[in-house]
C-alpha positions in Angstrom: 0.1 0.1 -0.1 1.0 3.5 -1.0 1.3 6.0 2.4 3.5 8.9 2.6 6.7 7.0 4.1 7.1 5.7 0.7 6.6 9.0 -1.6 8.6 10.4 0.8 11.3 7.8 0.5 11.3 7.1 -3.4 11.0 11.5 -3.8 14.4 10.9 -2.0 15.7 8.3 -4.4 15.1 10.7 -7.4 16.5 13.6 -5.6 20.0 11.2 -5.1 20.3 11.3 -8.6 19.5 15.3 -9.7 22.2 15.8 -6.8 24.8 13.0 -8.1 23.9 14.9 -11.4 25.0 18.2 -10.6 28.5 17.7 -12.1 28.8 21.5 -13.8 31.6 20.6 -15.7 30.5 17.6 -17.5 29.3 19.4 -20.5 32.3 21.1 -21.2 34.5 18.0 -20.2 36.6 17.5 -23.3 36.8 21.4 -23.4 38.3 21.2 -20.5 40.8 18.9 -21.5 41.9 20.2 -24.4 42.2 23.2 -23.4 44.6 21.4 -20.9 46.6 20.8 -24.3 45.8 16.8 -23.9 45.0 15.2 -27.3 42.1 13.2 -27.8 43.9 10.0 -28.0 45.8 11.1 -24.7 41.9 12.1 -23.5 40.7 8.5 -25.0 43.3 6.8 -22.3 41.9 8.9 -19.4 38.5 7.8 -20.2 40.3 4.1 -20.8 41.9 3.8 -16.9 39.0 5.1 -15.8 37.0 2.4 -17.3 40.0 0.0 -16.3 39.8 0.6 -12.0 36.0 0.9 -12.9 36.3 -3.1 -14.1 39.0 -3.8 -11.5 37.2 -3.0 -8.2 33.2 -3.7 -9.8 32.6 -7.0 -8.7 35.0 -6.3 -5.5 32.2 -3.3 -4.8 29.5 -5.0 -5.3 30.0 -7.8 -2.7 31.1 -5.1 -0.5 28.0 -3.3 -0.9 25.9 -7.1 -0.4 28.3 -8.0 2.4 29.0 -4.8 4.3 26.5 -2.3 3.9 25.2 -0.7 0.6 25.1 3.1 2.4 28.4 2.4 3.9 29.6 2.1 0.1 28.2 5.1 -0.9 29.2 7.2 1.0 32.6 6.1 0.5 32.5 6.8 -3.1 31.5 10.5 -2.9 34.4 10.5 -0.6 36.6 9.5 -4.0 34.3 12.0 -6.5 35.2 14.6 -4.1 39.0 14.1 -3.8 38.6 14.0 -7.8 37.0 17.1 -8.2 39.4 18.9 -6.1 42.7 17.4 -8.0 41.0 18.1 -11.4 40.8 21.5 -10.4 44.4 21.6 -9.0 46.0 19.9 -12.6 48.5 21.2 -15.1 49.3 18.0 -16.3 48.4 15.0 -18.1 49.8 12.7 -15.2 48.0 14.5 -12.3 44.6 14.2 -14.8 45.7 10.5 -14.8 45.5 10.6 -10.6 42.2 12.1 -10.6 40.6 9.9 -13.1 41.6 7.0 -11.1 39.7 7.8 -7.9 36.6 9.1 -10.3 36.9 5.3 -11.3 37.0 4.5 -8.0 33.8 6.6 -6.9 32.1 5.0 -10.2 33.1 1.1 -8.9 31.6 2.2 -5.5 28.5 3.7 -6.9 27.1 1.7 -9.7 24.9 -0.8 -9.4 24.8 -0.3 -5.7 21.3 2.0 -5.4 19.6 0.8 -8.2 19.6 -2.4 -6.0 18.4 -0.6 -2.7 15.4 1.1 -5.0 14.5 -2.6 -5.7 15.1 -3.7 -2.3 13.0 -1.1 -1.3 10.1 -2.0 -2.9 10.6 -5.9 -2.2 10.8 -5.5 1.2 7.4 -2.7 1.0 5.4 -5.1 -0.9 5.2 -2.0 -3.0 3.1 -2.8 -6.4 5.6 -0.3 -8.8 6.7 -1.3 -11.9 10.3 -1.2 -11.3 11.2 0.5 -14.5 8.5 3.0 -13.6 10.2 3.8 -10.5 13.9 3.4 -11.6 12.5 5.7 -14.8 11.3 8.2 -12.7 14.2 8.3 -10.9 16.5 8.6 -13.9 14.7 10.9 -15.0 15.2 13.3 -11.6 19.0 12.4 -12.8 18.6 14.1 -16.4 16.7 17.1 -14.6 20.1 17.3 -12.5 21.8 17.0 -15.7 19.9 19.7 -17.2 20.0 21.8 -14.1 24.4 21.4 -14.3 24.3 22.4 -17.9 22.5 25.8 -17.8 23.6 26.2 -14.5 27.1 25.6 -15.6 27.0 28.7 -18.1 26.4 31.0 -15.7 29.6 29.6 -13.0 31.5 29.6 -16.0 30.8 33.5 -16.8 31.2 34.3 -12.8 34.3 32.6 -12.4 35.9 32.9 -15.8 37.3 29.3 -15.3 35.7 25.6 -16.2 38.2 24.7 -13.5 36.1 26.1 -10.8 33.2 24.1 -11.9 34.9 20.8 -10.5 35.3 22.4 -6.7 30.9 24.2 -7.1 30.4 20.0 -7.4 31.4 19.6 -4.2 28.5 21.6 -2.7 25.8 19.0 -4.2 28.6 15.9 -3.4 28.5 16.6 -0.1 24.6 16.9 0.5 24.2 13.6 -1.6 26.2 11.7 1.3 23.9 13.3 4.0 20.6 12.0 1.8 22.5 8.9 2.0 22.6 8.9 5.9 19.0 9.8 5.7 17.9 6.4 4.0 16.2 4.2 6.7 19.2 1.6 8.1 17.3 -1.2 7.1 18.4 -0.8 3.5 22.5 -1.0 4.4 21.4 -4.6 4.4 25.0 -5.0 6.4 25.5 -9.6 6.5 28.7 -9.2 8.2 30.4 -7.1 11.1 33.2 -7.7 10.3 35.7 -8.0 7.4 37.3 -11.2 5.9 39.7 -11.2 3.0 38.8 -14.7 2.7 35.0 -14.6 2.5 35.5 -11.3 0.5 37.3 -13.6 -2.8 35.0 -16.3 -1.7 31.6 -14.4 -2.5 33.2 -12.3 -5.4 33.9 -15.6 -7.0 30.8 -17.0 -6.3 28.8 -13.6 -7.2 30.7 -14.1 -10.8 29.3 -17.4 -10.9 25.8 -16.6 -10.0 25.8 -14.4 -13.6 27.1 -17.2 -16.0 25.1 -20.0 -14.5 22.0 -18.3 -16.0 22.0 -17.7 -19.6 19.2 -14.9 -20.3 20.9 -12.9 -17.3 24.3 -13.4 -18.9 22.9 -12.5 -22.3 20.9 -9.2 -20.8 24.3 -8.1 -19.0 25.9 -8.3 -22.2 23.2 -6.8 -24.1 23.2 -3.9 -21.8 27.2 -3.6 -21.4 27.6 -3.1 -24.8 25.4 -0.8 -25.6 26.2 1.7 -23.5 29.6 1.0 -23.6 28.9 2.4 -27.4 27.2 5.3 -26.3 29.1 6.6 -23.5 32.5 6.3 -25.9 31.2 8.4 -29.0 29.0 10.8 -26.3 31.1 13.7 -25.2 32.4 14.2 -28.8 29.6 16.5 -29.2 32.1 19.1 -27.5 34.4 19.6 -29.8 31.8 19.3 -33.3 29.7 22.2 -31.6 33.4 24.0 -31.0 34.2 23.7 -34.4 30.6 24.3 -35.8 29.9 27.5 -33.5 33.5 29.5 -34.0 32.2 31.1 -36.8 28.9 31.7 -35.4 28.9 34.3 -33.3 25.4 34.7 -31.3 26.6 37.3 -28.7 28.7 39.7 -30.3 29.9 41.3 -26.9 31.6 37.6 -26.0 34.7 35.7 -27.3 34.1 32.7 -29.9 35.3 30.7 -27.0 32.3 32.4 -25.1 29.8 31.4 -27.3 30.9 28.3 -27.9 30.4 27.6 -23.5 26.9 28.9 -24.1 26.1 26.9 -26.9 27.2 23.6 -25.4 25.6 24.3 -22.1 21.9 24.9 -23.2 22.5 22.2 -26.2 22.6 19.6 -23.6 20.1 21.2 -21.1 17.9 20.3 -24.1 18.8 17.3 -24.2 18.9 16.4 -20.5 15.6 17.7 -20.4 13.7 15.3 -23.1 15.2 12.2 -22.3 14.3 13.4 -18.8 10.7 12.9 -20.2 11.7 9.5 -22.2 13.1 8.0 -19.3 9.9 9.2 -17.2 7.7 7.4 -19.2 9.7 4.1 -20.9 7.6 1.7 -18.5 4.7 2.9 -21.3 6.2 1.0 -24.0 5.9 -2.5 -22.0 1.9 -2.0 -22.6 2.4 -2.3 -26.2 5.5 -3.5 -27.3 7.8 -6.5 -25.6 10.3 -5.2 -24.0 12.7 -7.4 -25.8 11.8 -6.1 -29.1 12.2 -2.3 -27.9 16.1 -3.0 -26.3 16.7 -4.6 -29.7 15.7 -2.0 -31.9 17.3 0.4 -30.3 20.8 -1.0 -31.7 19.6 0.1 -35.3 17.8 3.7 -34.3 21.1 4.2 -32.5 23.5 3.0 -35.1 21.7 4.6 -38.4 21.4 8.1 -36.4 25.5 7.8 -35.7 25.7 7.2 -39.6 23.7 10.4 -40.0 25.8 12.6 -37.8 29.2 11.2 -39.7 27.7 12.6 -42.7 26.1 15.8 -41.7 28.7 16.8 -38.5 29.3 20.3 -40.1 25.5 21.1 -39.3 24.6 22.3 -36.3 20.8 21.4 -36.4 21.4 17.6 -37.6 23.8 17.5 -34.9 21.4 18.5 -32.1 18.7 16.7 -33.5 20.3 13.4 -33.7 22.7 13.3 -30.6 18.9 13.9 -29.4 17.4 11.0 -30.6 20.4 9.2 -29.3 19.8 10.3 -25.5 16.1 9.5 -25.7 16.9 6.0 -27.3 19.0 5.2 -24.3 17.1 6.6 -21.8 14.2 4.9 -23.6 16.0 1.6 -23.4 17.9 1.8 -20.0 15.0 1.4 -17.3 13.1 -1.6 -19.1 16.7 -3.9 -19.5 17.2 -3.0 -15.5 13.9 -4.3 -14.8 14.3 -7.6 -16.9 18.0 -7.7 -15.1 16.2 -7.2 -11.8 13.3 -9.7 -12.1 15.7 -12.5 -12.5 18.3 -11.6 -9.7 17.6 -13.3 -6.4 17.3 -9.6 -3.8 20.8 -10.2 -2.0 22.8 -10.7 -5.5 21.5 -7.4 -7.2 23.9 -5.1 -6.1 27.1 -7.3 -7.4 24.9 -8.6 -10.7 24.8 -4.7 -11.5 28.1 -4.1 -10.9 29.1 -6.8 -12.8 26.9 -4.9 -15.3 29.0 -2.1 -15.1 32.1 -4.0 -15.3 31.7 -5.3 -18.4 30.9 -1.6 -19.7 33.8 -0.3 -18.4 35.9 -3.3 -20.2 34.4 -2.3 -23.3 35.2 1.1 -22.7 38.7 0.4 -21.7 39.2 -1.1 -24.8 37.7 1.0 -27.0 38.2 4.9 -26.2 41.9 5.2 -27.0 40.8 3.4 -30.2 38.2 5.7 -31.0 40.4 8.6 -30.5 43.1 7.5 -32.5 40.6 7.2 -35.1 39.8 11.4 -34.4 43.4 12.3 -34.2 44.0 10.8 -37.5 40.9 11.2 -39.7 38.3 12.5 -37.9 35.0 12.7 -35.5 33.0 12.0 -38.6 35.0 8.7 -39.5 34.9 7.9 -35.9 31.0 8.4 -35.2 30.5 6.0 -39.0 32.3 2.9 -37.6 30.5 3.3 -34.4 27.5 3.7 -36.0 27.8 0.8 -38.9 29.2 -1.3 -35.9 25.5 -1.1 -33.9 23.9 -1.8 -37.1 25.1 -5.1 -37.4 24.9 -5.7 -34.0 21.4 -5.6 -34.5 21.5 -7.3 -37.9 23.4 -10.2 -36.2 21.0 -11.0 -33.2 17.7 -10.9 -35.5 18.8 -13.1 -38.0 21.7 -15.5 -35.4 20.1 -15.3 -32.6 17.1 -18.1 -32.9 15.6 -17.8 -29.2 12.1 -16.1 -29.8 11.4 -12.7 -28.5 9.5 -12.8 -24.9 7.0 -10.8 -24.0 7.6 -10.1 -20.3 
């Protein structure tokens, strides 16, 4: 039965995502790194280093969450993030950014999967009849609204401080608030199974978690499908920033500002629009379940995203096409994500969800670690357009392979 207490807790889940996504620097991150003198290959290496850290620590972090407390782990993750932001602010060379990225990766590893598992655990424990995709979609919409606010606020903060670097310091404030919010969650959501740490037991549980994933073909298939799609998206999404820079250098709307300042405004506004509409898509993704099977929606997104990247590669010099197509890709991701997370949650035992979702994130990290430097090198040697074209072709091939070679019939959830 839905009560005021339940509504408040679900709002808290959403507020967590809103505050977490107030990373004011994020829409301008590659611009920041390029201004610091890094090449696309070095930027790709930074992403790869972060994802390697995530890959190494994903399963251990999931086990820590399941065995020693989910709230405890989230508090640790925010400490990693905050220190990382400080180092990015102070950074003067590639190696300092490497250290910052390592800490950022630790934050991602300790965060991913844990909060989703807490949401599912709360719904199960309270015997609430919400659709998991509906609740997760709602909380994800809060996160995307946070990204919308961060994009617009980032413009104002950039002009106030005259530097992108200061946006890292300002982002610490909502992260401290998020840490306090986590502390306010019901204590039973910590779900601590052990009161003392045992390295032997820790290793044993890590191995059991990996075996648990591989023992079920459907669960393994879903994790691979989720991680590979997200990896492709994450590896290329931030390249919209240099594309916008190259297009808008000759488009000066605010004549009293420099070309660089105009570019910051364009990037912030474009990302705000993308995140705002993506929030709406995530909020309403569950409605597709009443008309189509989740499997069909999840599968068709490969084709639609692949076509979108190919179109983007051909018309990468057209600002309107760039914005429209990139918006479409974000919408595809945020329609797909809640549906596949629900499917994973439904076939995973409650005390294994954080571990399983962490393994899903680990698969993603491994793929990003491999392809991010390669894509950065292609962008350096050839062009961003060529890199986007290749990603699009691969996505279309994956869709066609799944459609014609996977013989298992799609099932309605």
